[in-house]
C-alpha positions in Angstrom: 46.9 33.1 74.5 44.0 33.3 72.1 42.1 36.4 70.9 38.8 36.9 72.7 37.8 40.0 70.9 39.1 43.2 69.2 37.4 46.5 69.5 37.8 50.3 69.5 35.0 50.7 72.1 36.8 51.9 75.1 33.8 51.5 77.4 33.3 47.8 76.4 37.1 47.2 76.7 37.2 48.8 80.2 34.2 46.8 81.4 35.6 43.6 79.9 39.0 44.0 81.6 37.3 44.6 84.9 35.1 41.6 84.6 37.8 39.3 83.4 40.1 40.4 86.3 37.2 40.0 88.7 36.7 36.4 87.5 40.4 35.6 87.9 40.9 35.1 84.2 44.4 35.7 82.9 44.4 38.2 80.0 46.5 40.7 78.1 45.5 43.7 76.1 47.4 44.0 72.8 47.6 47.1 70.6 46.0 49.4 73.3 48.5 52.2 72.8 48.4 52.0 69.0 44.6 52.1 69.0 44.4 55.0 71.5 46.9 57.0 69.4 44.3 57.2 66.7 41.4 57.6 69.3 39.7 54.6 67.8 39.5 56.2 64.4 41.2 53.4 62.6 39.2 50.2 62.5 42.3 48.3 61.4 44.1 49.2 64.7 41.7 47.9 67.4 42.7 46.8 70.9 42.7 43.0 71.3 41.9 41.2 74.4 43.9 38.0 74.6 43.0 35.2 77.1 44.7 32.1 78.3 43.3 29.2 76.2 41.9 27.1 79.0 40.0 30.1 80.4 38.4 31.0 77.1 34.9 29.4 77.7 34.3 31.6 80.7 35.8 34.6 79.0 33.3 34.1 76.1 30.4 34.0 78.5 31.6 37.3 80.1 32.0 38.9 76.6 28.5 37.8 75.6 27.2 39.4 78.8 28.9 42.6 77.9 27.5 42.6 74.4 24.0 42.0 75.7 24.3 44.9 78.1 25.7 47.1 75.3 22.9 46.1 72.9 20.2 46.8 75.6 21.6 50.2 76.2 21.6 51.1 72.5 17.9 50.0 72.2 16.7 52.3 75.0 
């Protein structure tokens, strides 16, 4: 597995998990419990989304979609 992203943004992580699952992409979340113990307060302890290597291109497209949505919402 390869790291797709790491983040403390629980909304982005939740959305990303749902979209990856919906696309049938195999993934795992690393450090989720450690990150949540500090309520996202420690940048050094972010949750990591790991994806199977051969599914990484589609996963990156989905991540880019999420970041575009997130950026558009911040600019409203």
